N, C-alpha and C positions, 0 to 999 in steps of 0.2 A: 503722569505716565500711564499709557495704555497697557493693560495686562493682556498677555496672549493666553492661548490654551495651555494646558499642562505640558503638552509636547512642544518643545521649542522648534521654530521653523529653521530648517537647515538651508541657509541663504547664501547664494553666490552672487557677488557684484562684479560685473565685467565691464571695464571701460579703459581705453588707452590713455585718457587724460588723468594723470595721477592726482593732480590737485583736486579736480572735481570728484574723483572716485573716493579719495580720502575724506573729503568734506561730507559727502553723502553717507559714508560708512560711519563717521562719528555721530552724525545726527540720527541715523537709524539705531545706533547703539543706545542712545538716550531714550529711545522708544521701545527698548527691550529686545532688539535683534542683535545677533552676533554674526555679522556677515564675513564670509571668506572672500578674498579679493583676487582678481585676475586682471591682467592688462591686455590680453589678446584672446582671440577665439581659440588658438592652439592651447594656451594655458588653461582656458576654461574647460576644454575637452579632456585635458590631462587630469584635471582635478575631478571631473565627473567619473572618469575611468577608475579613479582611486577611491573616492568616497561618495556615498549617495547624497544627493541634494534634492530638496523639495522645490525650491523656487530659484530661478536664475533671473537677475535683472541685467539685461544685455544691451549694450550700446550697438546701434546698427552700423555706424561708420567707424571701422577700425582697420588698421593696416593688417596685411596677411589675410586670413580667413575673415570675410565680412560677417556682420551680425546675422544677416539673412542666411548665409551658408552654414554658420554655426547652429542657427535655429533648426535648419533642415536635419542636421546630423543628430541634434538632441532629440528631436521628435521621432527619429528613426530608431535610435539606440536606447533612449531613456524615456520611454513613453509616459511614465508617471510624473516626470518632472515638468512643472509649469514654467513658462517663460514670459517675462514682461519686457517689452522692447522699449528702448529710449531712442527717440529720434529728434532731429532738429526741426524747426518750423518749416524749413523748405523741403523736408524729406518725409512728409506725412504719408506719401504714397508707399514708402517702405514699410511704415507701420501697418497700413492696410494690407499689403502683401503678406506681412508677417502673420496677421490674423488669419488669412486664408491658409497659411501653412501650419496653423495650429497654435500660434502664440495666444496666451491668455488675454493679453491686452497690450496697448502701447501708450506711452506718455511722451509728450514733447518737452524738450528743454526750453527754458529753465524749468526745473521740477519743483512743485510744491511738495515738501517732504511728507506732510500728513497724508496727502493724496497717494503718494507712493507707498507709505506704510499701510494704508487701508487696502490698496491693490494687492500687496504682498499677503496680507491676512486673508483676503478673499480667495486668492489663488491657492493658499494653503488649505482653506476650508473646502475648496472644490476637491482637492486631493483626498481629504478625509471623507467627504461624501461619496466619492467614487469607490474608495476602499470599503466603506460600509455597505454600499450597494452591491459590490462584488461578494462580500461576505454573506450578505442576505441571499444573493442568488445561489451561492454554493450551498448554503444551509437549506434552501428550498429544494435544490436538486437532490441533496442527500435525504431530505425528508420524503420527497416523492419516491425515491428509489426504495427507501425503507418500507413505505406503505405498499408499494408494488410487491416487494419481496415478502412482506407479511401476508398479503392476500394470496400470493402464489403458494407460499408454504402452507397456509391454511387449507387451500384447495388440494395441494399434494397430500396433506395429512388425511383428509377425508377420503380421497381417492385411494391412497395407499392401503388403508385398512381394508377396504372392500376388495381391492385387487389381490392383496396378500392372501386373504382367506379363500378367495375364489380359486386362486392358482394352487394353493397348498393341497386342496382335495384331489384334483386330477394328477398332481405331481406324485402324491402318495400311491395312486393306482398305477401310474406308469412305472414308478420305482419297483413296486411289488411285482408287476408283470415282467419287467426286465430281469429281476432276480430269479423269477420262476424259469424264464427262458435260459438264463445262465445255468441254472441247476439242471435242466433237461439236457443241455449241451455237454454237461460235465459227466453225465451217466456213462457207464461202460459201452452200452449199445450205440451211443452217439459219437464215440471216439473216431469212427471211420466215416462220419457223415461228410458228404462233399461240401467243400468250402466252409468247413466248421470254423477255421481260424478267422475267416472274413466275417462270419456271423458273430463270433465272440468279440471281434474288434468293433462291430456295429453296436453291440450291447454295451461295451465299455464307453463308447461315445455317448450313448443314451444316458448312462449313469453319470458321466461327467457333466452333461448338460443339466441333468436333474440337480446335481450338487450346486451348479452355478445358479440355477433358478431359485433353489432353496435359500442360497446365500442372499440373493436380491430381496426375497420376501422377508427374510429375517431382518435385514438392514432397514427395510421399509417400516416394519413393525417397531424396530428400535427407535426410529425417528419419531414415530407417532406417539409411542408410549414413553412418557418421561420417567426415567428410572428413579427409584428411591435412593438418594445419595447418602452415603455414610462417610462423613468427613472425619478425618483423624490426622494425627501427625505422621508424615510419611518421609522416610529416608529416600530421597530422590535417586541417589547413586545406587542404593541397594535395589530399588525398583527397576532401574535401567539394567543392572546385571541380570536380574531375574528375567526381564523381557528378552535380553540377548540370548539367554539360555534357551528360550523357546524358538529362536531363529538360528541356532548354531549350525544347523545343517546347511541352510541357504548361504550363510556366511562362509562356511568351509568350502562349499562347492565352487564359489566364485573367488575364493582366497582373498577376501576383503580384509583390509587393515582397519582396526578400530583404534582411534586416538582419543585418549581420555584427558580432558583438561578441566576436571571438576574438583573443586576444593573439598576434601573430605570433611572439613569442619563446618562448611557452609552449604549444606544441601538438605536441610530439614524444611519441609513445606507443609501446608495445611490443605489436604485434598482428599478425594475418594480414590484409594489406590486401585480399585478394580476398574473404575471408569478411566483413570489416567493410564492404566496399563493398555487399555484398548487404543487410546490415542497414540501411545508410544509404538505399539505393534503396527498400526497403520502407517505411521510416518517412517518407521525403520524399514518396513516392507517396501514402501515406495522408494526409499533411498537405495535399498539393495537392488530393486528392479532397474533403477536408473544407472547402475554401475556396470561396467564391464569387469573382466577379471583383473585382480590386483588393484581395484579401486579402493577408496578410503572413505570412512565415515568418521567425522570428528564431533565429539560431544564436549561442549564447554558451557560454563555458567558464569554469570556475573550477578552481583547483588545490588539492590536498591534498598531504601529504608523499609519498604513494605513487601517487596517481592524478590524472588529469584528468577532470573531469565535464563531458560535453557535454550541453547542453540544446537540443532541437529543439522550438520552440514555434510554434504556429499560432493564429490568431484565428478559427478556423472554428466549425463547429456544436457541437463538444464531444461528450463521451461521457456518457450517463446514468450516475448513480452506481451503479445496480443492475447495469450491464454492465462496470464497471471491473475487477472480479475475474475476468471471463471472457474478456477480450480475448486472452489468451495461450493459451487452450484451442484444441485442434484443431477445425476446422470451424465455429468460432463467428464469425459475421459479421452485420452489420446492413445490408450492401450488398445490392443486388438480385442475382438469380441470375446475370446475365451480367456483373456487375462484380466480384464477389469470390468467393474459394474458401474463405475462413475458415482458410487455412493460413499466410498471410503473417506475422502476428505470432507464430504458433506457431513458425515457422522462425526468426524473429528471436530469440525467447527462447532457443531451443536453441543457436543460433550464439553468442550472448552468453555462455551458460554455458560452452561449449567454449573460448571465448577468455579464460576466467578473469576475466570482467567481470560487471557487474551492470546491470540495467535496471529503471527504475521509471517510473510515470506518474501524473500528476494531470490532472484535467479538470473543467471547468464547462460545463454545457450553455448554448449561446448565447454563450460567451466564448472557448472554445478549449481546446487540449490541449497539454501539455508532456511530452515523453519525456526522461528523464535516463539517460545511459549513463555508468557509471563505468569508465574504461579505465586499466589499469596503465601507468605511465611507463617502467618498466624491466623487464628479464627476470627479476629476482630473485624476483618473486612467482610465476613460472611454473616454477621448478626443482622 
């Protein structure tokens, strides 16, 4: 008896001649196959729609849908399934037409059973090779993307340090000058200065722009300089309460509802609370920004053997599908110039990686966004 690969071939035998089909099925079973049987093209397609099949052995001449028409449908809807056609001696042209339409091969009746068994194994091997080729292609694409990202981040790191330091010096001078002008305009003799209010408004815009620029340089330096992590056991729910306390004004202004679905007995993790707080601040700030008044944020957890997975879900505006793959890229933002720097989620992703954790996101426009953070429960994963 010929042995197959560890994975059994999912085989479908289709022929309207019951005696012939049953005889072939019995002989194939002796060679290690377990074929499912169908008597018509319609029944064949019904089985394919219900259960996956690797190889179909298909008679060309059948009542109802012909073998050729059945083949066309299979190659359109089940592209990974290989088809071996069975033809009569006088219908070899059908077999040739089938090859053109994508059939793996054709055999003429009467069939030599070992020849058929070998063809089935060859067709199955082709499926395995195609799957391995696809996996290798996907792996190469991921590797190339990772190499490009690594080189880009290295370049950004070198550039960021120089830019941050060069910008900070003139920012300090501008800030000092703006403060001095504000002081002058606040003196009694300047209270009746023409257009004083417009000048004060201009100075406030300068100060706000300085704060924004300082925030960008600070985040750039945070990206470049890897922080010294201080891992310890952290009560996740307590840390969330603490973080919400820092955001209570924004939450109150928008009348946001906070839904807690966290098990109080299963929320101890192993992390750096200071770094994790920054992650939570950024994600919750984004959620608040995405919500209109009376929106809601839901916090929930689920547990695996090694991790606790925190979900931060909002019912806000959502993220377009074409942007989901970019949100962790540096400087990518859909916010207006004065609202976002495009570095918040980039920093979040970097911190999460440093914490031996993982982050993922799903979103639907008009329905909301969910961030999932997988956090280790013990320090064994960090040794």
